Each structure stands twice: as C-alpha cells, then as structure tokens.
N, C-alpha and C positions, 0 to 999 in steps of 0.2 A: 586680599589684594591691595598692593604697596600705591603709594600714585605712580615711581616711573611706570610700573603696566598701566595703570589707566590711561596716562597722557601716549605709550606706546599703544596700546590697542586703542585711541581717538586716531590714531596716524594709522591705524593697519588697513582701515578699510580702501584709500586711495592704494596705498599699495599693495592692496586687493585688486583695487580695479585697473591699478596697470599693466601688472600682472596678467590680471585678464586678457584685456584685449593685445598684449603682447604675445599673451598663450595661444588666440584663434589667429593672429598674424599667421605667428612658426607654425599655427598646424595647416596654414590656409598655404602658407611657401613650401613647406612636408608634400604636403596633399597634391599639391602641382607639384611637385620634384621629380614623388615617384609615381605619379601618370607619367610625365615625359621620361623617364627613363624604363615606364613600360611598351609605352609608345615605341621606344628606339629595339626592346625586345621586338615587341611584335613585328616593326618593320623587318630586322633579320628573318622574323620565320615565316611572314610573308613572300624575302624570298624562297626560303625552302618550297612554299606553298607553286608560288609560280616555278621552281623551276620545274613542279611532277607536272603541271598545271599544262605544263610546252612538253613535255617527255608524252605526256598521254595524248594530246590534239598530233606529237609527230603517229603516234604508234592510232589513233585514231584514223589518221590519211595513210599512214603508209597500206591500216587492215582492208580500208574502201578500197581504195586502189587495185589491191591484189586479188577480192573478192571479184570488185567488177571484173576483171582481168580476167579471170578463172585460173589465178594461182599463177601468169603469164610474166605481171609486171610486179618488181619491188617486192619479191621472197625474200632477195639477202636484205635490202633493207629491212624490212620487217622483222629478220630474226636478228640482227642489230641494233635496233631499236627496241624491242621488249628487252632485249638484255637491260642497257640502259634505264627504261622503267625501270627494271629488280630491284639495278642497282641502289637506285633512289629511294626507292621502298623501303627497301633492306631498313634505313636508315631515318626513314619519314617520321614513324611515331615520339619513337624516339626523343627529335630538330624538333619538336611544337609539343614545350609544354604547356606555356600560356594559350595553348589554343583547345587541351581537353581542357579549361581550366573555363576559358569561354564562348566554348559549345563543346559539349562534352552530348547532347547526344546526335549533334551530324559527325563528328568523329566518331563514333558507334557506330554510327553507320558507315559513315567511312571507312571503316576497316573490314564488318563483315563486307564492304560488297570489292574491295580489293583481294580479300580471300577468295573473294566467286573467282577470279581474275584468269585462273588457269584453263578453267571449264571453260570460262568465254574464248580462249586462243583457241582451245582445241576444237570448237567449233567453227569458228574461224577456222581454222584448215583443214574441216571438212567440209569445210561448203558449204556448212549446215543454215549458215544466221546468211539476212539479207543483207543489204549496205545499209537501209535504213533501218535495220534492228542493229545490227553491231554501232551503228556511227549513237541509235540513242540512246547505246549502253554506254560508250563510252561519252557520251554525254552529259550523260546522268552523275555519273562520278567528278568530270570536269565542274558542274553547277554545283555537286555535294561542293567539292573545294573552293570552288567562288563565296559557294554562302558562308563554309567558315571564313575564310578572309572578310565577309561583310556583319559579324559577328566580332570578332575580333578588333575591326576598328572602330564596331559600340560601344566594346564593352575596353579598350583604350582611345577613348575620344578627346584633344586638346583640340584650344583652339587655335594653339600652332603650327598643328602637322594638322590640318582638316582640308584644305585645299591639297596638300600633295598624298592624302591618301585618298581620298577622292578621285582627287587627276589620276592615281594608280590603279584604280577599282574601274576606270573607264577604258585604262590603256588594255588591260586583262581582256575587257567585257571583248574590246573589238578585234583582241590577239581571239580570245573565242571564235567570234564571226569567224575572223580572216581562216584561225584553222576548220570550223567549219563551209565554208567557201570553199577551201582547198580542197577536203573531203568529196561535197560534189562535184564538183570542176577533174579530179581523178575519176570522179563511180563514172562521167559522163561520156569525159575525153576515154574512158575504155570501153566504150561501145562502138557501135559502127554508127550508130546513129544516137546524138544526142537527146538524152527523154525531157520531152517536156518537161515535167512533174520533178527534174532534180534542176532544171534549167530557172523554173522556178524559183524554188527553192536557193540557187545557189544569189540570184537578184537583188531575194531580200534580205543572205545575210550578205550580199555586199555594201546596201542599203544600210542597213543595224550597224555595220562597221566606220562606215564614217558618221552615221546621228554617234558613236561612240567617242570617237576621235573629235568630232567636235564639243560635243559635253566637255570634254580632257581639258583642249583651248579653251574655252570658257571658265573653266573650272580655276585650270589654273592662270587665267588673264593673259592667255599668250594665243593672238589671231593668229601670229604668223607659224601659231606649230604644225599647222596643215600644211602649210608652205616644206615649211622647212621638212617635210617627213615625205611631202613630195618629189621636190626635190632629190631624194636619196636614190645612188643607183639598184639598189630593189625595187623601188617606188617603179622608177622609171621600166626597171625589164619589166615589170609587171602591168603597168593601165596596159601596153597593146596586147595581152592575153586576156585581160577584163574584156574589153569589148569588140575581141573578136569570140567573146564564149556568148556576150551580149548579142550580137547581131547573126548567131547560129539561125531561133527558132524564124526566123526573118528573111532566107537566105542568106547569107553571109557563107563566107566557104572557112573551114577550119582550115584549112592551105597545111603547113608543116607544123602547125602544133599538138602535139605529143602530152598524154595525163603526164608521163615523169619528167617530161620540160614543166610543163604545167606547174609539175610537185616540187623538182625543186626552185624556180620561179616564188611559191608560193612561203617556199619555208623560210627562201630569203629574204622576204619581204613580215613574215610572223619574224624570223630572228630581230628582222631591225628595231619591228616594235617590246620584240621579248628584252633588244640594250636600254629602248626609252624608258620600258617598268623599270628592270633596273638602277638606271639611271633617278630613277622619281624614288624607287626604295634609299637609296644612298644617303640623297639629299633628305628624305624623311627621317632617317636616322641620325644622319648626321647633325639636324635639326636638334631634332627632341633632345641630343642629349647634349648639344649645347645650351640651350634652352636648359632643359637642369642642371648644367651646372652653371648656370646665372643664376638659376633657381638658390639653388647651392649659398651659391658663394648670398643673396640676398637673404638666405634664412640663417647665416653663420653673424654676419653686421646684425642682421632684426636683434640676434641676439645677446648679439654682445654689446647691443645699445640698451636693448632689456636688461640686460646685470646689472651694467655702471645706471640706467636711471633709478632703478631699484636701490644700490648699494646706495647712490646719493642718495633718497629719501630716505632710506631706513640709518645711513648718518644723520641726517641734518635731524628726525624726530628721534633719534637715542642724544644726540647734544642737545637741544631744546628738552628732554626731558631728565637731562641731568641739570643743564641749568638749574631750572625750578627747582628738584629732590635736592638737592642742593640747599639751596635759601629755606627752601620750606622745615630741611633734615638741622638745621641752624637752631632755627626757634623751633623745632619739636622737642630738641634737646632742651632749652631754658627753659618752655612750660612744665618737663620731667622736671630742673631743680625746684622749680616754684612747689610742681604736687608732693613735693615732697620734702619741701622746707626752706630750703634755698635761696632764698629774698636777694642772695649778695652779690647772685649774677647776672651778670650788664646783658640787656635787651640790644641785636644787635640789628640793624635797617629802618633804624624808627626814624632817623630824616628820610628813610627813600619814597618813591612814588608810585603814584600807583599799589596794587592789593595785598606785595610782599610789603610795604612799608606799612600799610592800613595795616595785619594783620598784626606786625610789630610793634605803633601804635594802640593794641587791644588787649597786645599781651603786658605791655607796660599799663596800660590801665588794671587789665589782673591781678598783675603784683602790689598797689597800693591798697585794692579794696581788698585782696586777701590780705595783705601784711595787720592792719587796721582785724579783719571779722578773728587771725587768728591772736591777739591780742583781747581781746575784747571775751572769745572763747577762755582764757586763761581764766579771766575773774570768775566766769559763772562756773567752768570744772573748780574753783575751791571752793565760792559757798557752796556747792554742792557735794564736794565733798564731805565737807562740815559737820551735813543733815543724812547722810549717807553712813557716816563715821557713828550719830548717834546708832538709827536706826542697827547696824551690825553689834553693837555691843548690846543693846535691846539683846537680839536672835540669840547674843550667843549664852548668854547669862539663860535666858526661858533653855535654848540646849541645851544646858549644863544642867540643868534641873531636871529636865526629864530624862537624861542620862544618868540617874541618880537613882529614879521614879518620883523623885519629889513631887508630887503637883498639886502641890497648898500655893506655889507662887504668880504670883499677883503683882502683874506695875503698874499704879494710879497716874505717874507723872507725865505729861500729854509730851507728844511728840512736835514736831512740825504739821503742819496741815494738810499733805500730802501723801506723808508717812505712818498717818495717827492710825490709819485702818490695822494697820500692820499690829499695833499693839492693842486693840479692839479683839481684832481677832483671836490673839496670840492668850487673854484670859479665856476670852467665848470658850478658846479649845480646849484647854487644860479644864476648865469650871465642868464641860459639857464630857470634857473623858473623866472626869475625876468620877462623876452620875456612871457614867458605863460602865467602868470598874468597879464600881461596889456591887453594880446589878449582876456582873455575871460573877462578880465571887460570891452574892446568894442565887445563883446559876447554879454553877458548880458542884457546891454543897446536894444542890437538887438529883444534880444527873450522876453526881456518885452514889447517892444512897438508890435513886433506878437501877443504877446498870448495874448495881448487888443481886438484886430481884431480876433482870432481865436477866444475869445468866444464872442461874437456879434456875429459869421455867427453859431456859435455851437444852442446858443438860437433862430435865425429864423430857422434853418433847425429844433429843435426839435417844432417849435408853428407847419409846413408845415405837417411834417409827422404826427403829431396829427391830421388835418386836414383830410389826407388823412385815416386814421384808421376809424376813423369815417366814412368815406365816402362808405370804404372797407366793414365794417359792415354791413351796411344796403343794399347793393348790393348781399353779403353772404347770410341778413334774407329773400329776396325776392327769390334768386333761390333754401335757401334751400323750400322756400313754397313750391315752382313748381315742388320741386324733389317728397316732398310726394306729394302733389296733382297727379300725372303722376305714381305715385307708386301707388292709390288707383285706378286712370282709371284701371292700368295693373292690379290689381287682380282684380276689376269687368271683365274684357275681362278675364282671370284668367276663373273663376264661370263659362264664357258665356261658352269657350270654348268644357270647363268641363260638363255642360250639353247637347251643342250638341255630346259631345263623348257617352256619359249616351243616348241620342237617337239614334242616328249609331246605338247604339250595343243592341237596343229592336230596333230597327228595320232590325237586322239581326237576330234575330232568330226570329221576325213575317214572315219574307222570309222562315228562316229553318221550321218550322212551315206547314206555306200554299206547302211549296216543301212535309211536309210527308205524308201534305192531301190528296195532286194531288198522293202522290205513290201512299196512302191506296185505294185512287177515285179508281185506277189500277188496283190494285189487287181486289178490289171487284169487279172490271169488268171481271176480271179473271174468278173469281169463277161463275160466274154471267155464262159466256160459258159451263166452266165445268157442272154447272147446269144442263142449255139445256142440252148438249152431253148427262148427264144422264136420264132426261124425256124421248129421245130420244130414249134411249134402253127402257123406260119402254114402250113406247108406241109397240115397236118393238114385246118385252116381250110380253105385249097383245093381239098385233094380231094374234100370233102365239100360246096363249094357247086358242084365242078365238075359230084359227081352230082346233085346235086338243079337242076340248069338242065337233065343231060339230060333228069332227071323229068317235068322243066316242058317242055322240048319235047314230048315222046312224051308227054303230058298236051295240050298245046297243037295235036299232030297228033290226036289226036281229037276235038277240040273242033271241026274243021274251020276253015270261016270264020270263024268268033264269037273264035277261039284265033289267034290269027294273030297278031295285034299281042303278045300273051302269048311267043310263040315270038319273036318280032325279040329281046324281053327278056331271054326266057333266054335265048339267043343271045349275049348279049351278057355277061352275066352268068360263063355260061362263058369268053371271053375277058377278062375279068378275073380270074378265076379262074385262068386260065392263068397272065396275065401275072403275079399274084403267087409261083402256085408258081414262074416262069420266078427272079423275084427271090429270092425264099427260096431257092433254091438259090447262083444268086450270092452271098446276106451269107453262108450257109451257109461258101460257099468260102475269100470273103478271112478271114472269124475264123479259119477253120481256119489260114491262112497267118499270119493273126495271134499265134492264140495259140502258133505255134510261133517266131514271130519274137520274141514277150514271156519265152519260157520258152532263148531263146540268150540272152535280155539278161540275164532274171534267172541265166544262168551264167557271164554275165562279170561281172554287179554282186559275185555270189560269189566268185568268183577274188578282182576284185579288193579285197573283204572280207580277204579272208586273207593277200593280199598286203601291206594295211594291219596286220593285226595284227603279222606276222610284222616290219615295219617296226617295232612301238609295241613290240613286244619288245628288239628289237635298240637300243630307245631309252632305255629306259628300263634294261637292264646298263648303256648309255654311262652318262647318270646315277647312274646309283649306284657306279661307276666313281669318274667324275667328283665326287662327296660323299666321297667315300674321299681324295680325293688334296686334295679341300678343307680336310678334317679333317681329315688328317696335316700339312696346312699350316699351319692355324691353330694346330694345336699345336707344334708348331716356333719359327712366331712365339709363341709364349706364354711357350718355352724357353725362346728368344733373349732376349726383353724382360724377361725372368728376372735372365735373365746379365748385359742392360745393366746391368739397377737394380744386383746387386750390384756390380759393377764403379762402378757409380757411388758407390756406396755406402762402396765402398772405399774408393776414392779423396778419397771427402768426407773417413775419416776418418784417412788416413793425411797429410790436409791438416791437419787437426787433431793429428795428432804433430809435425805439423813446429812447430807455433804452441807443442805440447808442449814437445817441445823447444828451441825458443828460451828458453819460459817458464825453462826449469829450468835453463836455460845463466845466462838472467838473472838465474835468482834465488840460482845459485852464486857467480854473482858479488858480487851484495850481500852473499853473507851473509860470502865474502872481507873485503868489506870491512867488513860492521859482528863482523865477529868481531879485526879490528885495532882498530879503537874501542875494542871492550871493553874490548878489552888495553891498549888505554893509559890506558881509566878506572878499572882493576884497580891501574895499576903508579901512581898517586896511592896508594893506600891504604896505609900503616902498618903492614904485616904481622906486624912481628918481637914477640918474648915481650915479657907484663907488665914481668920484670926491665929488660931492654935498655934500656924505655920511660925515658922523662926522667920526674923526681919528680911525680904532679899536685900542683896547687897547694892551698894552702892552704885550708881552708871556712871561712866566719864559726858558731859557736855559735851 
C-alpha cells in the first residue's frame, strides 16, 4: 500500500465521522419532512372523512324524524340526503389511500357496513326499525369513521400539528354529539309527549358536546373559542330551543317548537361546527406543508454544508498527503540510485528540520558507509577470484581426465585451506572409482558366463513346459466330456424324478377320490336306513288305517241303511291301506337289497383304497430312491466340475509358465548381450596405478 493511501486512510475516519453525523441529520430531516407531508395528505383525507360523517349525521337525523313521525316529516329531505350520501360514498374509498394503510381493519369493516346501507334504508322505509335501532346503526358507521380518523392521526403524528389535529378531533366529537342530539330532539318532538328516555339521552349528548368543545379550546389554548361559537347566529338560534327541550320534563311548555324547526336549527349549528372543523383541517394541512417545506430547505442546506465540509476535509487530506509523498518520493529516488551503485546523486532536504530532514541525513550517512563497503568488497572479491581460479583449473583438468576415461590422474599440490578439501575429495573419488571399475570388470565376465548357462536352462524349461501343457489340455478335454455326460445323466434322473412325483400326486388324488366314494357309500347306507325306518312307519300307519276301516265298517253295519255310504268309504279306505302296506313291504325289500349292494360296493371301494395306498407307498419309495440317485449325481457333477476347473486353471498356469520360461530365456539372452556391452565399456577405462600413468598437466597458480 502506498504512503499516499496510508495518509488518506488516516484521515478517512474523520471524514467518515463527519459524513455519518451529517447523514444522520439528513435522515432525520428527511423523515421529518416526509412525516409532515404525510400529515398534510392525511389532513386532506380527514376532510373527506368529515364530509361523509356530516352526511351520515344528517341522514341519521332525517331518518330518526321520519321514523318517529311515521313518514309525516322529512320524507323529501331524507331522499335528497340519501342521494348526497351516496355521491360521497361512490368516491370515498378511492379518495383515502392513506386511511387504507393506517387503518386497514377499520376500513374493511366500514366497507362491509356501507355495502349494507341499502338494506338499512329499506327497513327504515318499511318502519321495521325503531329510532334507537336506526340511530345505533348510523352511530356505528360514524364511530368507525371517527376511529379511522384517530388511527390516521396516530399514524401521522407530528409535534407541529398535534394540537390542531387533536382540536379537530374534539370538534368532530362535538359535532357527532350535536348530530345525535339533533336526532333525539327530532324524535321527541315528532311525538305528542317527549319520551323521558329520549330526553335523558338528549341531555347527555348536549353535555358531551359542551365537554368536547371545552377540550378543543383547551388544546388550542384559545379560551375564547367557546364564546366565539356561542356568539354565532346558529348558536343564538339553537340556545332557546335547547332550554325549551331541557325544561319539558319539569313542566315546561313546548310552545311553537316543532321537529322541523328544531332540525333546521340543529343543522345550522352543526354546519357551523363543520366550518370550524374544516378551518382546523385547512390550518393543519397548511402548517404541515409549510413545515415540510422548511424541513426540505433545511435538508438541502444541511446537505450542501455536509458536501462542502466533506470536500474541504478530503482536499486538505489530499494536499497533506501530496506534500509528504512528494518529499518522500525524492528521497526514495535517491535511495534507489544508491542501491543501483550511483553514489554521485545529491541528497535533498539535508538541511531541513523535522522527520524529513533527519531522514535525509540518515540517507547521506548511508551513502558514505555504502561507498566504503563497496571499495572493501572489491578488494575482497579480487583475492577471492584468484583462489577460485585455482579451484576451477583443478576441477577442469580433473573433468578432462575423466572425460578421456583416465582414472590415473592425481593432484598432490595443495590448494587454499578452505578449498583443499575439493582436491582431497577428487583424489579419493578417482581412487575409489578405479577400484569399483576393476571389480565391475571382473563381475561382468562372471555375469556373461552365467547368462549363457541360464539361457540354455530356460530353453530346456520352455520345451518341457510346452509338453506339459499339451498333456494337461488332453486331460482337461477328457474331464470336460465326462462332466457333460454326467450332466446329461443327471438331467434324465431329474426327469424320472419329476414323473415319479407326478405319479405320486395322481395316486394321492386317486386315494382322495376313493375316500370320497367310501364316504358317499356310507351316506347312502345311512339314507337307506332312514328310508327303512320311514317304510316301517308307513306299515304301521297302514295297519292302523286298516283297523280304523274295520271299525268304521262295523259301525256302519250297526247304523243300518243310513250308514251304507259310510261303509263303502270304509271299504275303500281299507283297500288303500292294504295297497299301502303292500307297497311298503315291496319298498322295504328293495331297500334291503340296495343296502346289501351298497355294503358290497363299500367293501370294494375300501379294497381299492388299500390297493392305491400300497401303490402310493411303492411310489414314495421309488421317489426316495430317485432323489438319492439324483443327489449323488449332482454331487459327482459338482466334483467333476471342480476337477475340470482345476485342470483348466492348471492349464492356464502352465501356459503362464511357458511365457515365464520364454521371458527368462529372452532375459538371459539380453543379460548376456548387456554383459558384453558393459565389458566393452569397462575396457575403455585406464585402470593402471597412478605411478604408471602420465604425469598431470601443470595448473595455473
């Protein structure tokens, strides 16, 4: 990071602090201006609320008078007021977007109740609602509007307009109380006798109205507000009427006071309060807009001052950073010249005071010390180069000898103390290399001789392994054929076992059929027994019938001529009884014969079942034998399969042995060739003792 950036970074916290506090002030002023503008918008929307409240209050009063007089009063006025109210409702919800934001639940409820107004008006026209009921419904609508107004005021609360908004709300409450009192007065005056309950409600509303007006004067700090309102013509006209209504329960006379006159005077008074409410809304809006404009102007001024301070701070920081960095830049340039060896450069600011001056003096001292050190280093390098040249000459001559494969060179003249280890290491290395090369030469001969013997052994092993592979392949094919034959035999045994299982199943089913036949024969024998019992009963009945017929004949004979017809019938009954007895005897004989035949059939079926059971046992033994044979065949098949797999694996291993033998033969051949090449390379070296070698060349001192 450059010094300029460091200096600017040191000044940046101060600049950031200035910008932070300035930004906070700007945000506060902006929020204040937005709040005041929102107050102005809400004040305008409050006028829309007040217009609708005023219209509903009028409609409530006309509806109360219309209902209490059973349609005699205010019919035309009520119709006109409903049209005016509908006109305001048609554009109400579109004109109050801020209320939708400030009081969404209240506005939703208000929308539902205004949608139900046609039903309310229809009930009023049919006189199905009493005055308190309709007044309560209209009052609920007005209370919703007033509640929405309070929520809007809370949503857009501002110290500058708080008093005006609270006073306007109190005037609205007083106007609502006056509207209810108007409805109560019209209701009471529309009847022959002012109801006590209505009068009590009227007095409560009048007192509430006066209290709301007093609170409005107190909030505005205008004690004369009540006197100003009482001095208006509407208040002067209404005051005697209020006194008259107040005195009615105490023996006061109504005089010429009528409901229309009271309604007109009350409406004039409410219109006067509406003018005061409108004036307060206008003042609120104007004050909010004026304050918002002042806040915007303060915002612009503060923003401009903040920008100027920030620019001045940034400019000052840049100038300071530039002043310092320019001087340090010149000193840095001089230092770079010294680093590159140019000591003729002049050091600036050496006579200056402060940190820059001390830095320049330090650089000048560095210049003097560096120049002396460079001169000393040149002398040391000259001496060192001479020693280095001796070492380079020695290494060069030694490498040339090694390049010529001459291992007889030896250096006896010592070098400088710190480099003499190189000469000793070279002499030791050449002696050791000479011994190693002699050993390698002897070993190469032995390797060459042994590789020839290894090559012959590998060739012999390859031939024997090839013969072994052929034998193993023949054996594997024989075992494979035997395995296939045994597998076919095993398959045939499985087919025979399946046939035996099928015969066993059929024998089981035949035994079941025989058992069912025996059971059927038993049931037939049982049925024959029951039929025999029935024929015995029939014989008994025939015998009893015959006796009865004889008795009837005897009685008919006693009766004489009058019993002749009965005697004929008795003879016929006796004949029928005789024929029934004969038939019963014949059936009994047939049943006994059938029983004997059934008994014989049962015996035959039983013998058949025993024969089938014996056959089933024989089949089971055959199935068991076949199962054992099949299991043994499968075991033999698995064992032969294992032998076959082992032979295949042995054949594969033998094939691999052939490859290994071939590879060994090739490797021994390559080893012999390599030994020959290595012997040729070793023969190039001069392995004589150093005293037999040529004397070394002279080296430069």
